[in-house]
C-alpha positions, 0 to 999 in steps of 0.5 A: 499499500502506498502513501501520497503523503510521503511515499512510504510503501507498506506491507499489510497482512490481509488476515490480521490487518497488521502493517509494516514499512516495506520502504521508508518515506521518500518525501514525494508521493507514491501512487500506483504499484505493480508487482511482477514475477521477479519479485520487483515492485514498480511504484509510480511517483505521481507529481515527482514524475518518476518510477521506483523499482523495489525489491519486494522482499527487502524493500531495497530500491533497485533503481529510480527512473525519471519518466516525465520531462517537466513538472506537469505530471502525475505518473499513475498506473502500470501494466505489462504487454509484450515484455514492455511496461506501460505507464500512464500519466494523469496530467501529461498526454503520453504513455511511458514505455519501459522495455524489459529484457527477455529475462525481465532485465531492467533497462537503462534510462535512455531506453525508456520512450515517451509515446504521445497520445493521439485521439485522447484530449487531456483537459480539465483544471484542478479537481477535474484535471485528472485524465489517463489513469487505469490501464490494462491489456485488451482481452486478446493482448493486442492493444491497451485499454486506458480509462480517462478519469475526468471524462469516463471514456474508456479507450483502446490504445495502440501501444506502438502509436498511442492512437486512442479509440473510444470503446463502445461500452453501450452507455455504461457509466465509467465516470471517475474510472480509476484502477482497472483489472481484466480477467478473461473478457471481464473488465472491472473498473473502480470508480473512485468518487462515486465509490463504485465498481463497474463490471463490463463484458468485452469482446475479444479485441476490446472494441466493444463492451456491455454493462455487467453490474455495479458493486457498491462501496466501500470498495477500495481501496481505490485501485486494483493492485496487480501481480504480473503473470498471475491474473485476477481481479479484486472482486468477481460476480458483483458479490459483496465482500462477505459473500465473496469471502465465503465463496472463495474459502471453498473455491479450489480452482487455480488462482486467477486464471486468464489472459490479463496478466495481473493479480489483485493483492488488496481487498476492501479495507477492513473486510479481509483478504480479496479472493485467493489473495495470500496473507502478507501480500503487498496491498495496492494503493487506495483506501477508505478514510478509516485506513491510515497512511494510504492512497485514497482515490478520492484524494485525487482532487486533493492531489490536484490542489497540492500540484497547483500549489507547487507549480502554479499550474492548473 
């Protein structure tokens, strides 16, 4: 779990709720996180415009990359597709592409590329200025899906060119869309301010979707955490967390199967572990007010105001 107050990253025991510091405060925000198969935790640095890579066992910072070239930035969320890490920036209309080696080797700073969005207009000021946020591959793994928080538009994005095309979601409300998780062809979208989890059923290419259901809060713990190569979602079948816990206690299926290459590692705060999540797993960013020192997605307006004070920019 990450802190926007000082950048601390915590490890939570999902059975007891006890926490410990994995990596101490840096003095700058930490927002989205992603855990890969090599035990590395990628941490988005928000307004610092950077990304840290942390050993999830020792908490040691392995490397820090500077992604943004100026102060108008909010590095936010991650996904991996075709051996590349793609990173959203909620204030700058770009994707960052971080190539990983065949064995997952980390790149040199000079190898990181910035891909401008084409067809996605960034807009808004202050509280309404939060744009690209959650990101995940399409069901067929041939493109990316990116949700724009302030417009509620879901885009299918060409990972090579940055060309974004709105997905036909059949009128589903994705306003304040934030963290996303794809499992098979089912897309879970956390909507932070209305405190809802919206479920969409997509076609294979991710060009169309239909509304499945809404889950009411207290969902999260704002973003859906991920662990690469072991796919999953925070919730399934629009169940309450209590019902989900009862069902998954008896569920012996292999954990989190599907092509989305991610694993949820945090459940609703105070509600116990998410489906098939292991005790002691790293928790994802975002939490209700009664969970201390963590990222709350409802804190995005507060983050925007902080950015204005620091830079004088809207």
